[in-house]
C-alpha positions as CSV (number, residue, x, y, z in Angstrom):
1,M,5.8,7.8,16.1
2,E,3.4,8.1,13.2
3,T,3.3,5.0,11.0
4,I,3.9,5.7,7.3
5,D,1.5,3.9,4.9
6,F,4.0,2.9,2.2
7,K,1.2,1.8,-0.2
8,L,-0.4,5.3,0.1
9,E,2.9,6.9,-0.7
10,A,3.3,4.7,-3.8
11,A,-0.2,5.6,-4.9
12,K,0.6,9.4,-4.5
13,E,3.6,8.9,-6.8
14,A,1.5,7.0,-9.3
15,L,-1.0,9.8,-9.4
16,K,1.6,12.1,-11.0
17,Y,1.6,9.9,-14.1
18,I,-2.0,10.4,-15.0
19,R,-3.3,13.2,-17.2
20,E,-6.7,14.4,-18.2
21,G,-7.8,12.5,-21.4
22,D,-5.9,9.3,-20.5
23,T,-7.4,5.9,-20.7
24,V,-6.3,4.3,-17.5
25,G,-6.3,0.6,-16.5
26,L,-6.4,-0.4,-12.8
27,G,-5.7,-3.7,-11.2
28,A,-6.5,-5.0,-7.8
29,G,-5.3,-4.5,-4.2
30,S,-5.0,-1.9,-1.5
31,T,-2.5,0.3,-3.3
32,I,-4.8,0.6,-6.3
33,A,-7.6,1.5,-3.9
34,H,-5.5,4.3,-2.5
35,L,-5.0,5.5,-6.1
36,V,-8.7,5.4,-6.9
37,R,-9.4,7.6,-3.9
38,L,-6.7,10.1,-4.8
39,I,-8.0,10.5,-8.3
40,G,-11.5,10.9,-6.8
41,E,-10.3,13.9,-4.8
42,M,-9.4,15.7,-8.1
43,P,-12.8,16.4,-9.8
44,A,-11.3,17.5,-13.2
45,L,-9.0,14.5,-13.4
46,K,-11.8,12.1,-12.3
47,Q,-14.1,13.4,-15.0
48,G,-11.3,13.6,-17.6
49,V,-10.1,10.0,-17.6
50,T,-11.6,6.8,-19.0
51,V,-11.1,4.0,-16.5
52,V,-11.1,0.2,-17.0
53,T,-10.3,-2.5,-14.4
54,S,-9.8,-6.2,-14.2
55,S,-10.9,-6.4,-10.6
56,F,-14.4,-6.8,-9.2
57,N,-13.5,-5.0,-6.0
58,T,-11.8,-2.1,-7.8
59,R,-14.8,-1.7,-10.0
60,Q,-17.1,-1.5,-7.1
61,L,-14.9,1.1,-5.5
62,L,-14.8,3.1,-8.7
63,L,-18.5,3.1,-9.0
64,E,-18.9,4.1,-5.3
65,Q,-16.6,7.0,-6.0
66,G,-18.7,8.1,-9.0
67,F,-16.3,7.1,-11.8
68,W,-17.6,6.1,-15.2
69,V,-16.1,2.6,-15.8
70,T,-15.8,1.2,-19.3
71,D,-15.5,-2.4,-20.4
72,T,-12.3,-4.1,-21.5
73,A,-13.9,-5.5,-24.6
74,L,-14.5,-1.9,-25.8
75,L,-10.8,-1.0,-25.9
76,S,-7.7,-2.2,-27.7
77,T,-5.2,0.2,-26.1
78,L,-4.6,2.0,-22.8
79,D,-2.4,4.9,-22.1
80,I,-1.3,3.5,-18.8
81,Y,-2.0,0.5,-16.6
82,F,-1.2,0.3,-12.8
83,D,-1.2,-2.8,-10.8
84,G,0.3,-4.4,-7.7
85,C,1.6,-7.9,-7.5
86,D,2.7,-10.6,-5.0
87,Q,6.3,-10.3,-5.9
88,F,8.6,-8.8,-8.5
89,D,12.3,-9.0,-9.3
90,R,14.9,-6.6,-10.6
91,E,13.9,-7.1,-14.2
92,L,10.3,-6.4,-13.1
93,N,9.1,-9.9,-13.8
94,A,6.1,-10.1,-11.6
95,L,4.0,-12.8,-10.0
96,K,0.3,-11.9,-9.8
97,S,-1.0,-15.1,-8.2
98,G,-3.2,-14.4,-5.2
99,G,-6.2,-12.9,-6.8
100,G,-6.8,-15.5,-9.5
101,I,-7.6,-12.8,-12.1
102,H,-4.3,-12.8,-13.9
103,T,-5.7,-13.5,-17.4
104,Q,-7.8,-10.3,-17.3
105,E,-4.9,-8.4,-15.7
106,K,-2.5,-9.5,-18.3
107,L,-4.9,-8.5,-21.1
108,L,-4.9,-4.9,-19.7
109,A,-1.1,-5.0,-19.3
110,A,-0.7,-6.0,-22.9
111,M,-3.0,-3.2,-24.1
112,A,-1.0,-0.5,-22.2
113,Q,1.6,1.8,-23.6
114,R,3.0,1.9,-20.1
115,F,2.5,-0.8,-17.5
116,I,3.6,0.3,-14.1
117,L,3.8,-1.8,-11.0
118,I,3.1,-0.1,-7.7
119,G,3.4,-1.2,-4.1
120,D,5.6,-1.4,-1.0
121,G,9.2,-2.4,-1.0
122,S,8.5,-5.8,0.7
123,K,7.4,-7.2,-2.7
124,Y,10.8,-6.3,-4.5
125,V,13.3,-9.2,-4.6
126,D,16.5,-9.9,-6.4
127,R,15.1,-13.1,-7.9
128,L,11.6,-14.5,-7.8
129,L,11.2,-16.7,-4.7
130,V,9.2,-20.0,-4.5
131,T,7.2,-18.6,-1.6
132,V,4.6,-17.5,-4.3
133,P,3.2,-20.0,-6.7
134,V,2.9,-19.7,-10.5
135,V,-0.8,-20.0,-11.2
136,I,-2.4,-21.2,-14.4
137,E,-5.9,-20.8,-15.7
138,L,-7.2,-23.8,-17.6
139,I,-10.4,-24.9,-19.2
140,P,-12.2,-27.6,-17.0
141,A,-12.1,-30.3,-19.7
142,S,-8.3,-30.2,-19.7
143,L,-7.7,-30.8,-16.0
144,L,-6.5,-34.3,-16.1
145,L,-4.3,-33.7,-19.1
146,V,-2.8,-30.6,-17.6
147,Q,-2.1,-32.4,-14.3
148,R,-0.3,-35.2,-16.1
149,E,1.8,-32.7,-18.1
150,L,2.7,-30.7,-15.1
151,Q,4.0,-33.9,-13.4
152,R,6.0,-34.7,-16.5
153,L,7.5,-31.2,-16.8
154,Y,8.1,-30.5,-13.2
155,P,8.4,-33.7,-11.2
156,D,9.6,-31.9,-8.1
157,A,6.8,-29.3,-8.1
158,R,3.5,-29.4,-6.2
159,P,0.5,-28.5,-8.5
160,Q,-2.6,-27.9,-6.5
161,L,-6.1,-27.3,-7.8
162,R,-7.3,-24.1,-6.1
163,I,-10.3,-25.0,-3.9
164,S,-12.8,-22.4,-2.7
165,N,-12.8,-21.6,1.0
166,K,-16.3,-20.1,0.8
167,K,-18.2,-23.0,-1.0
168,D,-17.8,-26.6,-1.8
169,G,-15.6,-27.3,-4.9
170,A,-13.0,-25.6,-7.0
171,V,-12.5,-21.9,-7.6
172,I,-14.2,-20.9,-10.9
173,T,-12.8,-17.9,-12.7
174,E,-14.8,-15.1,-14.3
175,N,-14.0,-16.9,-17.6
176,G,-15.6,-20.2,-16.3
177,N,-12.2,-21.9,-15.8
178,L,-10.2,-23.6,-13.1
179,L,-6.9,-22.5,-11.4
180,I,-3.9,-24.6,-10.5
181,D,-1.3,-23.2,-8.1
182,I,2.2,-24.6,-9.0
183,W,4.5,-24.6,-6.0
184,F,8.0,-25.0,-7.3
185,A,10.9,-26.4,-5.3
186,A,13.2,-24.2,-7.4
187,F,12.1,-22.0,-10.3
188,P,13.0,-23.2,-13.8
189,P,14.7,-20.4,-15.9
190,V,12.1,-17.6,-15.7
191,A,12.1,-17.1,-19.5
192,E,11.0,-20.7,-20.1
193,I,8.1,-20.9,-17.7
194,N,5.4,-19.2,-19.8
195,P,6.2,-21.0,-23.1
196,Q,6.3,-24.4,-21.4
197,L,3.0,-23.9,-19.5
198,K,1.1,-22.3,-22.4
199,A,2.1,-25.0,-24.8
200,I,0.0,-27.4,-22.8
201,P,-3.4,-27.7,-24.5
202,G,-6.1,-26.2,-22.3
203,V,-3.9,-23.7,-20.4
204,L,-5.2,-20.2,-21.0
205,E,-2.7,-18.0,-19.1
206,T,-0.2,-17.9,-16.3
207,S,0.3,-15.5,-13.4
208,L,3.9,-14.8,-14.4
209,F,4.2,-11.3,-16.1
210,Y,7.5,-11.8,-17.9
211,Q,9.1,-8.6,-19.2
212,M,5.8,-6.8,-19.4
213,A,6.3,-3.9,-16.9
214,Q,8.3,-0.8,-17.9
215,E,8.5,0.7,-14.5
216,A,7.8,0.0,-10.8
217,I,7.0,2.6,-8.1
218,I,8.3,1.3,-4.8
219,A,7.6,2.9,-1.4
220,G,9.6,1.9,1.7
221,K,11.5,3.1,4.7
222,N,13.9,5.0,2.4
223,G,11.1,6.8,0.6
224,V,9.6,6.4,-2.9
225,T,11.8,5.2,-5.7
226,T,11.1,4.4,-9.4
227,V,12.8,1.4,-10.9
228,R,13.2,0.4,-14.5
229,P,14.5,-3.0,-15.7
230,A,17.9,-3.2,-17.4
231,R,16.2,-3.8,-20.8
232,E,14.3,-0.5,-20.5
233,R,17.4,1.4,-19.3
234,A,19.4,0.0,-22.3
235,A,16.6,1.0,-24.7
236,G,16.3,4.5,-23.3
């Protein structure tokens, strides 16, 4: 029996949203890589879109495929932004924790008129699970203060400075900052997490994308489905 690549199926559905003349933001991951290759197979569309990405790997793939890639700093708005995630719930609150580039990703998501999550159905859960950490990016000078405040706010959580597995020392972001993975024993109310963490001096951003996505394209054994959160359905 032929194995279906659910991520490829999700990328095929995402391709339908893109029009010539669009400014398109792309995140990271294998589903996005499929989308890049699909766009690349359509010469008119490939030449007719302006593309920006938060990901080093996606940027390299775009350049290999012959795309012209612009810089985030040159834009204030996007027509559409596609990205995967580690996990997302029925309200499309998403955790984008693994790559450590959530600050750049969140910037593109905030620019976009439409932010669409894409991926396979294994990432879709009723409520966010503690199997994925909430990650914060912080300036190095604030490390001890942030660690103290995290212990005060969440005494049952396990904050861990992200250490590089390729070199000695901590992971350093593209912005020159540090990352802390916060492993919760149980999630606080999701609406409270970002305000609490970003109120700590030195914290730049979190990996929780709260009420930012308007849609999600999900591919699984039952086919491809498009999901909108309750707040979007009510507005529409």
